[in-house]
SEDOGU-815076 format. One record per residue (C-alpha): residue number from 1; x, y, z. Coordinates in Angstrom, 2 decimals, padded with zeros to 5 digits. Layout:
<NUM, <X, Y, Z>>
...
# end
This chain:
<1, <-036.73, -002.77, -011.27>>
<2, <-035.16, -004.56, -013.93>>
<3, <-031.60, -005.56, -015.35>>
<4, <-029.64, -003.33, -017.69>>
<5, <-026.82, -004.29, -019.63>>
<6, <-024.94, -003.56, -022.97>>
<7, <-025.34, -006.04, -025.50>>
<8, <-022.02, -005.64, -027.13>>
<9, <-019.33, -003.79, -025.22>>
<10, <-015.68, -003.22, -026.61>>
<11, <-013.38, -006.32, -026.28>>
<12, <-011.34, -004.67, -023.48>>
<13, <-013.79, -002.79, -021.47>>
<14, <-015.74, -003.49, -018.18>>
<15, <-019.11, -001.73, -017.74>>
<16, <-020.67, -000.81, -014.51>>
<17, <-023.94, 000.87, -014.24>>
<18, <-024.54, 003.03, -011.34>>
<19, <-027.64, 005.01, -010.00>>
<20, <-027.96, 007.61, -007.16>>
<21, <-030.44, 006.31, -004.90>>
<22, <-032.32, 003.94, -007.25>>
<23, <-033.07, 003.67, -010.93>>
<24, <-035.11, 006.76, -011.41>>
<25, <-032.19, 008.87, -010.47>>
<26, <-029.74, 006.94, -012.46>>
<27, <-027.47, 009.56, -014.07>>
<28, <-024.02, 007.80, -015.10>>
<29, <-022.32, 004.84, -016.48>>
<30, <-018.79, 004.25, -015.05>>
<31, <-016.46, 002.32, -017.65>>
<32, <-013.12, 001.00, -017.15>>
<33, <-011.30, 001.08, -020.46>>
<34, <-008.01, -001.04, -020.45>>
<35, <-006.40, 000.03, -023.57>>
<36, <-006.04, 003.68, -022.50>>
<37, <-005.87, 002.56, -018.81>>
<38, <-008.50, 004.84, -017.42>>
<39, <-011.60, 004.91, -015.57>>
<40, <-014.21, 007.01, -017.30>>
<41, <-017.79, 008.55, -016.83>>
<42, <-020.28, 008.18, -019.71>>
<43, <-023.69, 009.86, -019.52>>
<44, <-026.27, 007.02, -018.99>>
<45, <-027.27, 005.75, -022.53>>
<46, <-025.36, 008.65, -024.08>>
<47, <-022.10, 009.29, -025.82>>
<48, <-020.30, 011.97, -023.70>>
<49, <-017.32, 010.50, -022.00>>
<50, <-014.88, 011.90, -019.44>>
<51, <-011.89, 010.29, -017.90>>
<52, <-011.75, 010.42, -014.12>>
<53, <-008.78, 008.30, -013.19>>
<54, <-005.73, 007.57, -015.60>>
<55, <-002.37, 006.34, -015.30>>
<56, <-003.62, 002.72, -014.44>>
<57, <-002.00, -000.45, -015.37>>
<58, <-004.64, -003.13, -015.69>>
<59, <-007.87, -001.94, -013.63>>
<60, <-010.37, -004.79, -013.34>>
<61, <-013.17, -004.75, -010.81>>
<62, <-015.08, -001.68, -010.09>>
<63, <-017.72, -000.73, -007.41>>
<64, <-019.44, 002.40, -006.50>>
<65, <-020.24, 003.55, -002.95>>
<66, <-023.59, 005.33, -003.74>>
<67, <-023.82, 006.62, -000.11>>
<68, <-020.19, 008.06, 000.17>>
<69, <-019.92, 008.94, -003.60>>
<70, <-016.77, 006.98, -003.98>>
<71, <-015.29, 004.63, -006.60>>
<72, <-013.37, 001.33, -005.48>>
<73, <-011.40, -000.66, -007.99>>
<74, <-008.82, -003.56, -008.12>>
<75, <-005.77, -003.51, -010.50>>
<76, <-004.26, -007.12, -011.35>>
<77, <-001.20, -005.71, -012.69>>
<78, <-000.17, -003.40, -009.62>>
<79, <-001.95, -005.84, -007.24>>
<80, <-003.75, -002.98, -005.41>>
<81, <-007.27, -001.90, -004.38>>
<82, <-007.90, 001.88, -004.48>>
<83, <-010.52, 004.43, -003.88>>
<84, <-011.24, 008.00, -005.08>>
<85, <-014.07, 010.56, -005.15>>
<86, <-016.64, 010.06, -008.04>>
<87, <-014.75, 012.41, -010.07>>
<88, <-011.44, 010.92, -009.48>>
<89, <-009.92, 013.27, -006.99>>
<90, <-008.27, 012.21, -003.80>>
<91, <-007.27, 008.77, -005.19>>
<92, <-005.87, 006.51, -002.42>>
<93, <-004.43, 003.16, -002.31>>
<94, <-006.05, 001.10, 000.38>>
<95, <-004.41, -002.31, -000.09>>
<96, <-001.01, -003.16, -001.77>>
<97, <000.26, -006.09, 000.19>>
<98, <-000.70, -009.62, 000.04>>
<99, <-002.69, -009.23, -003.19>>
<100, <-001.98, -011.59, -006.25>>
<101, <-004.65, -011.10, -008.95>>
<102, <-007.43, -009.24, -007.36>>
<103, <-010.56, -009.07, -009.63>>
<104, <-014.17, -008.47, -008.56>>
<105, <-015.02, -006.05, -005.87>>
<106, <-018.53, -005.53, -004.17>>
<107, <-019.52, -003.07, -001.50>>
<108, <-021.96, -003.09, 001.19>>
<109, <-022.19, 000.57, 002.43>>
<110, <-024.93, -000.16, 004.92>>
<111, <-022.59, -002.47, 006.95>>
<112, <-019.63, -000.42, 005.77>>
<113, <-017.78, -003.31, 004.25>>
<114, <-016.16, -004.29, 000.92>>
<115, <-015.37, -007.61, -000.60>>
<116, <-013.21, -008.81, -003.32>>
<117, <-012.02, -011.93, -005.21>>
<118, <-008.41, -013.02, -005.68>>
<119, <-007.50, -015.59, -008.47>>
<120, <-003.79, -015.74, -007.75>>
<121, <-001.69, -018.66, -006.48>>
<122, <-003.75, -018.72, -003.29>>
<123, <-007.21, -017.88, -004.52>>
<124, <-009.64, -016.53, -001.82>>
<125, <-012.34, -013.97, -001.14>>
<126, <-011.68, -011.31, 001.43>>
<127, <-013.47, -008.55, 003.19>>
<128, <-012.56, -005.40, 005.04>>
<129, <-014.02, -002.12, 006.17>>
<130, <-014.56, 000.40, 003.36>>
<131, <-011.57, 002.31, 005.02>>
<132, <-009.28, -000.69, 004.69>>
<133, <-009.71, -001.67, 008.13>>
<134, <-010.43, -005.22, 009.74>>
<135, <-009.14, -007.14, 006.71>>
<136, <-009.82, -010.84, 006.81>>
<137, <-010.03, -013.93, 004.46>>
<138, <-013.66, -015.54, 004.37>>
<139, <-013.38, -017.99, 001.74>>
<140, <-010.37, -020.32, 001.04>>
<141, <-011.44, -023.82, 000.23>>
<142, <-013.03, -025.04, -003.06>>
<143, <-011.92, -022.00, -004.99>>
<144, <-009.86, -021.64, -008.03>>
<145, <-010.89, -018.74, -010.28>>
<146, <-013.41, -016.62, -008.38>>
<147, <-014.56, -014.12, -010.99>>
<148, <-017.96, -012.74, -010.29>>
<149, <-019.06, -011.28, -007.09>>
<150, <-022.15, -009.61, -005.69>>
<151, <-023.99, -008.89, -002.56>>
<152, <-027.85, -009.65, -001.84>>
<153, <-028.24, -006.51, 000.36>>
<154, <-031.91, -007.59, 001.20>>
<155, <-030.84, -011.07, 002.56>>
<156, <-027.39, -010.33, 003.34>>
<157, <-025.92, -013.05, 001.20>>
<158, <-022.59, -012.98, -000.65>>
<159, <-022.49, -014.78, -004.10>>
<160, <-019.56, -015.75, -006.37>>
<161, <-019.01, -017.44, -009.71>>
<162, <-015.93, -019.76, -010.09>>
<163, <-014.76, -019.89, -013.77>>
<164, <-012.35, -022.92, -013.23>>
<165, <-014.73, -024.97, -011.01>>
<166, <-017.87, -023.94, -012.97>>
<167, <-020.28, -023.02, -010.08>>
<168, <-022.08, -020.10, -008.41>>
<169, <-021.98, -020.41, -004.81>>
<170, <-023.45, -018.27, -002.01>>
<171, <-022.69, -017.66, 001.76>>
<172, <-023.28, -015.43, 004.69>>
<173, <-021.35, -012.24, 004.65>>
<174, <-018.67, -013.74, 006.85>>
<175, <-018.09, -016.80, 004.59>>
<176, <-020.20, -019.24, 006.74>>
<177, <-023.24, -021.25, 005.64>>
<178, <-021.89, -021.94, 002.03>>
<179, <-024.11, -023.82, -000.37>>
<180, <-024.24, -024.12, -004.10>>
<181, <-026.60, -022.34, -006.37>>
<182, <-025.66, -023.52, -009.77>>
<183, <-023.12, -026.29, -010.42>>
<184, <-022.02, -028.39, -013.55>>
<185, <-023.74, -026.40, -016.28>>
<186, <-021.55, -023.33, -016.42>>
<187, <-018.80, -022.72, -018.96>>
<188, <-016.82, -019.75, -018.15>>
<189, <-018.88, -017.36, -015.89>>
<190, <-017.35, -013.83, -015.44>>
<191, <-019.72, -011.26, -013.88>>
<192, <-022.50, -011.76, -011.58>>
<193, <-025.37, -009.52, -010.39>>
<194, <-028.89, -010.07, -008.98>>
<195, <-032.31, -008.31, -009.00>>
<196, <-035.07, -009.55, -006.80>>
<197, <-035.18, -013.27, -006.75>>
<198, <-033.06, -013.49, -009.88>>
<199, <-029.52, -013.97, -010.35>>
<200, <-027.72, -012.92, -013.75>>
<201, <-024.18, -013.66, -014.92>>
<202, <-022.03, -013.14, -018.07>>
<203, <-020.31, -016.01, -019.70>>
<204, <-017.18, -015.76, -021.79>>
<205, <-017.45, -018.88, -023.78>>
<206, <-021.02, -018.95, -024.67>>
<207, <-020.85, -015.23, -025.23>>
<208, <-024.36, -014.66, -023.54>>
<209, <-026.23, -013.50, -020.35>>
<210, <-027.94, -016.19, -018.18>>
<211, <-030.32, -015.98, -015.40>>
<212, <-031.79, -018.33, -012.65>>
<213, <-033.41, -018.25, -009.22>>
<214, <-030.93, -016.88, -006.84>>
<215, <-031.97, -019.61, -003.98>>
<216, <-031.71, -022.82, -005.92>>
<217, <-030.60, -022.19, -009.34>>
<218, <-034.08, -023.16, -010.78>>
<219, <-035.38, -021.58, -014.09>>
<220, <-031.99, -021.51, -015.46>>
<221, <-032.26, -019.79, -018.96>>
<222, <-030.27, -017.69, -021.41>>
<223, <-031.78, -014.40, -021.97>>
<224, <-029.41, -012.62, -024.46>>
<225, <-026.77, -014.12, -026.74>>
<226, <-024.44, -013.34, -029.44>>
<227, <-022.51, -010.85, -027.48>>
<228, <-019.14, -010.33, -028.78>>
<229, <-017.23, -010.16, -025.43>>
<230, <-019.58, -010.06, -022.34>>
<231, <-017.83, -008.40, -019.58>>
<232, <-019.39, -006.94, -016.42>>
<233, <-023.34, -006.64, -015.63>>
<234, <-025.05, -004.72, -013.09>>
<235, <-028.57, -003.87, -012.17>>
<236, <-030.04, -000.40, -011.59>>
<237, <-032.75, -000.22, -008.86>>
<238, <-033.56, 000.97, -005.37>>
<239, <-033.08, -002.54, -003.87>>
<240, <-029.50, -002.43, -005.32>>
<241, <-028.69, 000.86, -003.91>>
<242, <-030.90, 001.62, -001.02>>
<243, <-030.42, 005.03, 000.73>>
<244, <-029.48, 005.36, 004.46>>
<245, <-027.83, 008.08, 006.60>>
<246, <-024.08, 007.63, 007.08>>
<247, <-021.47, 009.37, 009.25>>
<248, <-020.07, 010.66, 006.03>>
<249, <-023.50, 012.25, 005.13>>
<250, <-022.90, 015.39, 007.28>>
<251, <-020.09, 017.68, 006.40>>
<252, <-017.99, 014.93, 005.07>>
<253, <-017.62, 013.39, 008.41>>
<254, <-015.46, 016.43, 009.32>>
<255, <-012.79, 015.33, 007.01>>
<256, <-010.75, 017.40, 004.64>>
<257, <-010.49, 014.91, 001.90>>
<258, <-011.84, 011.46, 001.98>>
<259, <-014.36, 010.29, 004.31>>
<260, <-014.47, 006.31, 004.29>>
<261, <-016.98, 004.11, 006.08>>
<262, <-015.57, 001.85, 008.85>>
<263, <-017.25, -001.30, 010.49>>
<264, <-015.87, 000.00, 013.86>>
<265, <-016.95, 003.06, 015.89>>
<266, <-017.19, 005.91, 015.11>>
<267, <-018.06, 004.07, 011.96>>
<268, <-015.94, 006.55, 009.51>>
<269, <-012.32, 007.54, 009.13>>
<270, <-010.78, 010.24, 007.31>>
<271, <-008.15, 009.50, 004.90>>
<272, <-005.82, 011.32, 002.35>>
<273, <-004.71, 010.95, -001.08>>
<274, <-002.02, 008.40, -001.94>>
<275, <001.27, 009.54, -000.42>>
<276, <-000.22, 012.30, 001.78>>
<277, <-000.05, 012.12, 005.53>>
<278, <-002.96, 012.66, 007.96>>
<279, <-002.45, 015.34, 010.53>>
<280, <-002.54, 014.47, 014.17>>
<281, <-006.16, 015.89, 014.42>>
<282, <-007.05, 012.57, 012.40>>
<283, <-009.43, 014.80, 010.04>>
<284, <-006.97, 017.13, 008.07>>
<285, <-004.45, 016.05, 005.33>>
<286, <-001.31, 017.80, 004.68>>
<287, <-000.86, 019.87, 001.75>>
<288, <001.00, 017.12, -000.03>>
<289, <003.86, 014.49, 000.13>>
<290, <007.04, 016.07, 002.04>>
<291, <009.50, 013.57, 000.81>>
<292, <009.00, 011.94, -002.68>>
<293, <011.26, 009.76, -005.13>>
<294, <011.19, 010.81, -008.65>>
<295, <011.68, 008.20, -011.17>>
<296, <012.41, 008.18, -014.86>>
<297, <011.36, 005.34, -016.94>>
<298, <011.99, 005.07, -020.67>>
<299, <008.52, 006.45, -021.72>>
<300, <007.25, 007.89, -018.61>>
<301, <007.95, 009.67, -015.27>>
<302, <006.72, 008.73, -011.92>>
<303, <006.54, 010.01, -008.50>>
<304, <006.60, 007.92, -005.20>>
<305, <005.89, 009.54, -001.84>>
<306, <008.50, 008.52, 000.96>>
<307, <006.13, 009.70, 003.80>>
<308, <004.12, 006.42, 003.88>>
<309, <004.93, 002.73, 003.69>>
<310, <003.00, 001.83, 000.45>>
<311, <005.56, 003.41, -001.92>>
<312, <002.87, 003.79, -004.67>>
<313, <004.13, 005.15, -007.97>>
<314, <001.93, 007.77, -009.56>>
<315, <002.52, 008.43, -013.25>>
<316, <003.29, 012.17, -014.14>>
<317, <000.89, 013.25, -016.98>>
<318, <003.59, 014.24, -019.41>>
<319, <003.40, 013.57, -023.07>>
<320, <005.85, 012.49, -025.52>>
<321, <008.60, 011.01, -023.42>>
<322, <010.68, 008.71, -025.88>>
<323, <013.67, 007.50, -023.64>>
<324, <014.09, 009.42, -020.45>>
<325, <017.41, 008.86, -018.78>>
<326, <018.27, 011.06, -015.83>>
<327, <016.05, 013.17, -013.51>>
<328, <016.52, 015.97, -010.88>>
<329, <014.47, 018.36, -009.02>>
<330, <014.39, 021.98, -007.87>>
<331, <012.80, 022.40, -004.64>>
<332, <012.58, 026.01, -004.91>>
<333, <010.43, 026.30, -007.96>>
<334, <008.94, 022.74, -007.90>>
<335, <010.07, 021.93, -011.08>>
<336, <011.30, 018.38, -012.38>>
<337, <014.08, 018.29, -014.96>>
<338, <014.98, 015.30, -017.14>>
<339, <016.96, 014.22, -020.09>>
<340, <015.62, 012.52, -023.21>>
<341, <018.03, 010.59, -025.17>>
<342, <015.79, 009.85, -028.21>>
<343, <014.48, 013.32, -028.86>>
<344, <017.87, 014.72, -027.74>>
<345, <016.49, 017.26, -025.45>>
<346, <016.28, 018.51, -021.89>>
<347, <012.80, 019.09, -020.54>>
<348, <011.06, 020.13, -017.44>>
<349, <007.55, 020.12, -015.96>>
<350, <005.82, 020.82, -012.60>>
<351, <005.78, 017.98, -009.99>>
<352, <002.41, 016.82, -011.06>>
<353, <003.48, 016.71, -014.76>>
<354, <001.91, 020.08, -015.93>>
<355, <003.45, 022.84, -017.89>>
<356, <005.95, 020.61, -019.53>>
<357, <008.45, 022.54, -021.77>>
<358, <011.58, 021.88, -023.67>>
<359, <014.52, 023.79, -022.53>>
<360, <017.39, 022.62, -024.69>>
<361, <017.08, 020.69, -027.90>>
<362, <020.07, 021.71, -030.10>>
<363, <023.67, 020.64, -030.13>>
<364, <022.87, 017.47, -027.91>>
<365, <023.67, 014.01, -028.89>>
<366, <023.29, 011.69, -026.01>>
<367, <022.24, 013.84, -022.98>>
<368, <022.65, 011.90, -019.81>>
<369, <023.21, 012.91, -016.28>>
<370, <021.43, 015.91, -015.04>>
<371, <021.70, 018.11, -011.96>>
<372, <019.99, 021.21, -010.58>>
<373, <021.94, 024.14, -008.88>>
<374, <019.03, 025.01, -006.49>>
<375, <020.99, 028.05, -005.11>>
<376, <022.69, 029.78, -008.23>>
<377, <019.51, 028.72, -010.32>>
<378, <021.65, 026.93, -012.97>>
<379, <021.17, 023.51, -014.82>>
<380, <024.09, 021.23, -015.41>>
<381, <024.28, 017.93, -017.69>>
<382, <026.61, 015.38, -019.04>>
<383, <026.70, 014.39, -022.72>>
<384, <028.02, 010.99, -023.72>>
<385, <027.91, 011.81, -027.39>>
<386, <029.54, 015.16, -027.55>>
<387, <031.63, 014.17, -024.27>>
<388, <030.90, 017.53, -022.76>>
<389, <029.61, 018.96, -019.36>>
<390, <027.49, 021.98, -020.03>>
<391, <025.47, 024.58, -017.95>>
<392, <022.45, 026.93, -018.40>>
<393, <020.13, 029.09, -016.54>>
<394, <017.19, 027.00, -015.26>>
<395, <015.12, 028.42, -018.03>>
<396, <017.44, 027.00, -020.83>>
<397, <019.28, 030.44, -021.67>>
<398, <022.93, 031.62, -021.34>>
<399, <024.23, 028.01, -022.23>>
<400, <027.97, 027.42, -021.76>>
<401, <030.42, 024.42, -022.35>>
<402, <032.22, 023.90, -019.13>>
<403, <034.57, 020.70, -019.68>>
<404, <035.02, 019.29, -023.29>>
<405, <038.40, 017.59, -022.93>>
<406, <039.42, 014.33, -021.56>>
<407, <035.91, 013.24, -021.26>>
<408, <035.15, 009.47, -022.64>>
<409, <031.80, 008.56, -021.34>>
<410, <030.51, 011.20, -018.76>>
<411, <027.32, 009.83, -016.94>>
<412, <026.23, 010.80, -013.44>>
<413, <026.71, 014.37, -012.18>>
<414, <025.96, 015.89, -008.66>>
<415, <026.42, 019.34, -007.25>>
<416, <027.41, 020.82, -003.93>>
<417, <026.30, 024.34, -004.49>>
<418, <027.36, 025.49, -001.08>>
<419, <030.96, 024.49, -001.32>>
<420, <031.03, 025.28, -004.96>>
<421, <031.82, 021.87, -006.48>>
<422, <030.49, 019.45, -009.02>>
<423, <031.31, 015.72, -009.22>>
<424, <030.75, 013.34, -012.13>>
<425, <031.48, 009.67, -013.17>>
<426, <033.01, 008.59, -016.34>>
<427, <032.57, 004.99, -017.42>>
<428, <034.85, 005.07, -020.53>>
<429, <038.08, 003.20, -021.09>>
<430, <039.62, 004.64, -018.14>>
<431, <036.67, 004.81, -015.52>>
<432, <036.82, 007.63, -013.02>>
<433, <035.25, 009.81, -010.54>>
<434, <036.33, 013.55, -010.94>>
<435, <035.54, 016.95, -009.18>>
<436, <035.77, 020.44, -010.39>>
<437, <034.70, 023.92, -009.28>>
<438, <031.02, 024.86, -010.64>>
<439, <032.58, 026.92, -013.43>>
<440, <034.71, 023.99, -014.56>>
<441, <037.96, 025.25, -013.28>>
<442, <040.47, 023.41, -010.81>>
<443, <039.58, 019.76, -012.29>>
<444, <040.79, 016.90, -010.13>>
<445, <040.47, 013.24, -010.33>>
<446, <039.16, 011.71, -007.02>>
<447, <039.42, 008.07, -008.00>>
<448, <040.51, 005.91, -011.07>>
<449, <041.16, 002.57, -009.62>>
<450, <038.98, -000.54, -009.15>>
<451, <036.10, 000.89, -011.12>>
<452, <034.12, -000.50, -014.04>>
<453, <030.92, 001.23, -014.86>>
<454, <030.21, 004.00, -012.13>>
<455, <026.66, 004.61, -013.35>>
<456, <025.11, 006.34, -010.23>>
<457, <026.50, 009.06, -007.93>>
<458, <025.11, 010.71, -004.88>>
<459, <026.65, 013.17, -002.38>>
<460, <025.88, 013.26, 001.41>>
<461, <026.30, 017.04, 002.02>>
<462, <026.07, 016.64, 005.79>>
<463, <028.66, 013.96, 006.05>>
<464, <030.93, 015.05, 003.39>>
<465, <030.75, 011.67, 001.61>>
<466, <030.33, 010.79, -001.94>>
<467, <028.67, 007.55, -002.84>>
<468, <028.51, 005.67, -005.95>>
<469, <027.09, 002.62, -007.69>>
<470, <029.09, 000.40, -010.18>>
<471, <027.11, -001.76, -012.53>>
<472, <030.25, -003.75, -013.57>>
<473, <031.83, -004.37, -010.19>>
<474, <028.34, -004.82, -008.56>>
<475, <029.07, -002.62, -005.47>>
<476, <027.98, 000.37, -003.93>>
<477, <030.92, 002.29, -002.34>>
<478, <031.63, 005.53, -000.41>>
<479, <034.69, 008.03, -000.10>>
<480, <035.14, 011.29, 001.43>>
<481, <034.56, 014.20, -000.87>>
<482, <038.37, 014.84, -001.26>>
<483, <038.86, 011.01, -002.50>>
<484, <040.13, 009.69, 000.91>>
<485, <038.93, 006.62, 002.93>>
<486, <037.20, 004.49, 000.27>>
<487, <034.76, 001.76, 001.78>>
<488, <032.42, -000.69, 000.32>>
<489, <028.90, -000.49, 001.80>>
<490, <027.13, -003.28, -000.23>>
<491, <028.24, -005.84, -002.78>>
<492, <025.61, -008.57, -002.95>>
<493, <022.82, -008.95, -005.56>>
<494, <023.43, -005.79, -007.29>>
<495, <023.50, -007.06, -011.00>>
<496, <023.12, -003.71, -012.81>>
<497, <022.87, -000.48, -010.87>>
<498, <021.78, 002.53, -012.89>>
<499, <019.92, 005.40, -011.23>>
<500, <021.29, 006.44, -007.80>>
<501, <020.33, 008.82, -005.17>>
<502, <020.35, 009.83, -001.54>>
<503, <018.05, 011.42, 001.02>>
<504, <018.42, 011.27, 004.75>>
<505, <019.67, 007.86, 005.86>>
<506, <018.96, 006.04, 002.69>>
<507, <020.48, 005.50, -000.67>>
<508, <018.17, 004.59, -003.47>>
<509, <018.89, 002.91, -006.76>>
<510, <017.39, 001.26, -009.86>>
<511, <018.44, -001.98, -011.21>>
<512, <018.07, -003.07, -014.75>>
<513, <018.21, -006.72, -014.37>>
<514, <016.17, -007.13, -011.14>>
<515, <013.67, -004.50, -012.57>>
<516, <013.59, -002.99, -009.06>>
<517, <014.03, 000.17, -006.80>>
<518, <015.79, -000.56, -003.81>>
<519, <017.24, 001.39, -000.81>>
<520, <019.88, 000.77, 001.82>>
<521, <020.47, 002.38, 005.13>>
<522, <023.80, 003.97, 004.79>>
<523, <024.83, 003.22, 008.52>>
<524, <023.53, -000.25, 008.95>>
<525, <023.53, -001.47, 005.36>>
<526, <019.99, -003.00, 005.75>>
<527, <018.20, -003.01, 002.32>>
<528, <014.64, -002.90, 001.25>>
<529, <012.79, -003.32, -001.99>>
<530, <010.55, -000.20, -002.78>>
<531, <009.19, -001.36, -006.10>>
<532, <009.91, -004.51, -008.26>>
<533, <008.79, -006.09, -011.51>>
<534, <008.76, -002.76, -013.24>>
<535, <010.90, -002.67, -016.46>>
<536, <012.71, 000.23, -018.24>>
<537, <014.00, 001.84, -015.00>>
<538, <016.49, 004.64, -015.43>>
<539, <017.29, 007.52, -013.31>>
<540, <015.78, 008.58, -010.15>>
<541, <015.88, 011.41, -007.53>>
<542, <015.09, 011.29, -003.85>>
<543, <014.29, 014.67, -002.34>>
<544, <012.31, 017.05, -000.14>>
<545, <009.43, 018.74, -002.10>>
<546, <010.39, 021.95, -000.33>>
<547, <013.84, 022.73, 001.09>>
<548, <014.46, 025.94, 002.97>>
<549, <017.76, 027.74, 002.27>>
<550, <019.31, 030.62, 004.25>>
<551, <020.40, 033.76, 002.68>>
<552, <023.95, 033.26, 003.95>>
<553, <024.11, 029.87, 002.04>>
<554, <022.76, 031.23, -001.09>>
<555, <025.15, 034.33, -000.97>>
<556, <028.14, 032.08, -000.34>>
<557, <027.36, 029.60, -003.07>>
<558, <026.78, 032.43, -005.57>>
<559, <030.15, 034.00, -004.68>>
<560, <032.07, 030.78, -005.03>>
<561, <030.37, 030.11, -008.38>>
<562, <031.27, 033.49, -009.66>>
<563, <034.64, 033.99, -008.35>>
<564, <036.52, 032.54, -011.25>>
<565, <034.01, 034.01, -013.74>>
<566, <034.72, 037.59, -012.85>>
<567, <037.42, 037.90, -015.69>>
<568, <035.80, 035.79, -018.35>>
<569, <032.29, 035.44, -019.76>>
<570, <029.85, 034.52, -017.15>>
<571, <026.12, 033.50, -017.06>>
<572, <023.04, 035.34, -017.33>>
<573, <024.49, 038.17, -019.32>>
# end
């Protein structure tokens, strides 16, 4: 075997060479390209390239499980470690807690273990099962910027390079029996690999590739220099990727999706894509997430499963989002709807971001709040520029102005199709919360005192309650749907509420200043951070992905909506 590396990789890419059971069958080069934030395949020594994982923030370390046909990677922006099939399918977050700046990652499939470095505030090296089990810290002393990491699969040793302390050390796979290999002569080692008796590493400062004896650092030498930006380096060869039979080799271990190797019996476990639950049989995944949080950021839309505790946000693959404001969802057809203030449009797509279309793009000024009538199949929105509340069918046809008088800055809007009401907030000179029939008739002010900027609004259909978040008074409050019995739920550390939604026992909101998504239990007032340090947060919608509705409810809602339209122009003509 021999080392193989690119002499002059792009300045913001990390290259990883993989083979299938050795160099003779090496097929593909896997690359992390940070500028478009994706992981891609490139045919070995060729030019064809195919993206396999996209929507990443700052992908860093990358490792291939050549036995289980999986990719593992670290992300130093989201502070996660993830896994997916080699084609990018069934992507899953393995670790999302107690990570600061995860960087290098290495696998030992024969021992069913993974290792990674973290150069955050508490630098360390950790290991765990390749299924995420049995996590433990194995190196914490004399460590600062642990960059490169590699495993000697023959002698079962762990090697790592520290760019701050300028050394390469090795240890047993549990972190014991640590000893130096190279010290004092390194400037900025980054990536590390080995072949036979030789250790190889890249150096950012010297822009070169170096080598030495793996046991004692003897015969240190520079083997290639003048590299523009040397990043990762790997060796192709049978010693680096030996083949053994694993529990996942036969029928994918009986798993419907991911079969991940484990250090404990039965030495594998089944796992599901991010946000999807595993059924009680321990092998089969549910069809998808059952409850989700849909998020509008200024330039993208995201989906967060509420079924599992990791709350991983997945970017919907929708192009040309300029300034999304509000978002809603139709649980009947599975469409996401949103307003875009910059392009002055209302758009929709599937929940995965596919089939995006523009529904309305004329006579809009500042489209803001949006609400789906999932029963009568209509779409409502507010416009703070035209000062109107309008409605169309869900396909954008039969548009109608419902309210155009005595509106100043209409923002949030929610619907109760079964009772036949719509509710909205207005944060103008006289802030208020109002109600009207779904056709705009019988308008009624529910509340107009002690309000500032009532941005968010949510309805609890079962309890007959209306909740709102105020970005000026910094409170979350609640009233009955008739405007009575006003109460304060929360009034601490709420600097600027914007998006607001409710599902089950929880109220969710976005906060512009805290750059966070949080939730509070509506009965106990216990709050929890879902995501933090995420800028440009706008509207959000918590929803069940599918929601059954009885024919009786549907008929009642349609009758209520059409009651006052029977003598005037209606929708859908």
